[in-house]
Structures are given as C-alpha cells and as structure tokens.
N, C-alpha and C positions, 0 to 999 in steps of 0.2 A: 190829318189824312191818320194818324196813328188813334184817336180817338174814335174815327168814322169805323173802323176793322172790330174793334172791341165793340161797338154798340151793336154793329151789323150782325156779329157775332152772338151777341147777345140777343138778338131779334129772332135769331135763324133758332136760338134754341127754344126761346118761347114759343115759337111757333108749331116746331116738332112738341111740345107738349102741348098744345091745343090740339095737334093730330090726335096724337094719346087720347085727348077726351072724346073727341067727337067719332074717332074709328074704332069701333070694339074688337075689330079685327088684329091691331097690330099688337104684338105680343112686348111684352114688358123688354124682354132680351134687346129685341131689337130697337127700340126705344133707347136705350142706356147705351148701346154701341154706337147707335148715330148721334146721341147727345155727345159722347165721349170724342167721337169722329171731329162732332161741330168744334168742340172745346178744343182738339189739336191742332186744329187749321187754323182757328179763330190767335191761338197762341204759335204758331211757327210763321205764318203771317205780319202778327206784329212783331216778332224777333226780328225777322230780316228787315222789314221795314225802321227799326229801331238801331240796325245795327249800322256797322261803320262800314260797309263794304260799300265799292263805287256804283251809281246811279245805275247802271248797264245791269249789273247783275240785281241789284233790287227790283228791276221793273221785269225784266226777263223770269226772276225766281217768283216776283206776286202771282204773274201771269201764268206758271207754271203749278204755283201751288191752291190756284182757285179753281183751275179746271181738274185737276186728280183731286182738290178735298169734294169736289160736286160728285166727281165719279166714287171716293170714297163714301160718301153717305149714301148714295143710291147703294152701293154695296151693302154697307150696315144694316140699311132697311130691310133687305130681302137676307139679310144674316149670314153674310158672305165672308167669315170672319178672318178666315187665311187670304183672302184679297184686299182685306183692308189692311191689317197687318202689311204684306207685300207692300201696298202703295205708301204706306206711312214710311217703311224702310227706305224706297225709293225716294221720298222726298226729303227725308235726312238726309242720304247719301248726298243726291243734289245740292242742298243748303250747304254741307259739308264739305263738297267739293267749291262750289261757289267762293265762299269764305278763303280756303287756302289760297285759289286762282286770285281773287282779289288782293289777299296780301302781297303779293309779288307785284 
C-alpha cells in the first residue's frame, strides 16, 4: 500500500510534466506549484499510512487527504497560491489533531 502511494504520486508528477510539454499556455509557475502540491500530498498521505495511528484515523485521513489534495492541485493549476497554502494548513491541522486523538 505504501509503495502504491509513492508510485501514484510519481506518476501524477510525470503526467503533470507531460502536460507542460504539450500545453503551451501552461505557465512554469503553475507547473511548479502543481508539482509541489503533488509532492506534498503524496508525502503527507504516505506519512499517515506509515504512522502508528489507529486504523480508523488512517482511513479517514487518507480519504480526506486525497480529496483535499485534488482540490489543492486544481487550485495550483489556476495559480491560487493562497488557497493552496490554506488547504495545506488545514490538512496539517487535521493530521496533527488525529495524531493527538489517536494517542489517547
């Protein structure tokens, strides 16, 4: 499962790189922000999957992080950097909250 997360993240980054090659209107900043967003999503999801949290927290967080990751990549493509930062902050707060709740 953990390798699948990293492989999927790598494939999505490669797909984003191919889109840059074929779409001339795709700005470099959008490309970099989308790639950064994909790397962060894959990293946070992999961290949750590898953590020692209870399984209920892992499943819920993984689903939440996948959906917010998709939204964050779409915001990155349209160069909404503030939205990307806000969504990433929300994800980190949710992961930290679940980690603390799982410890009790």
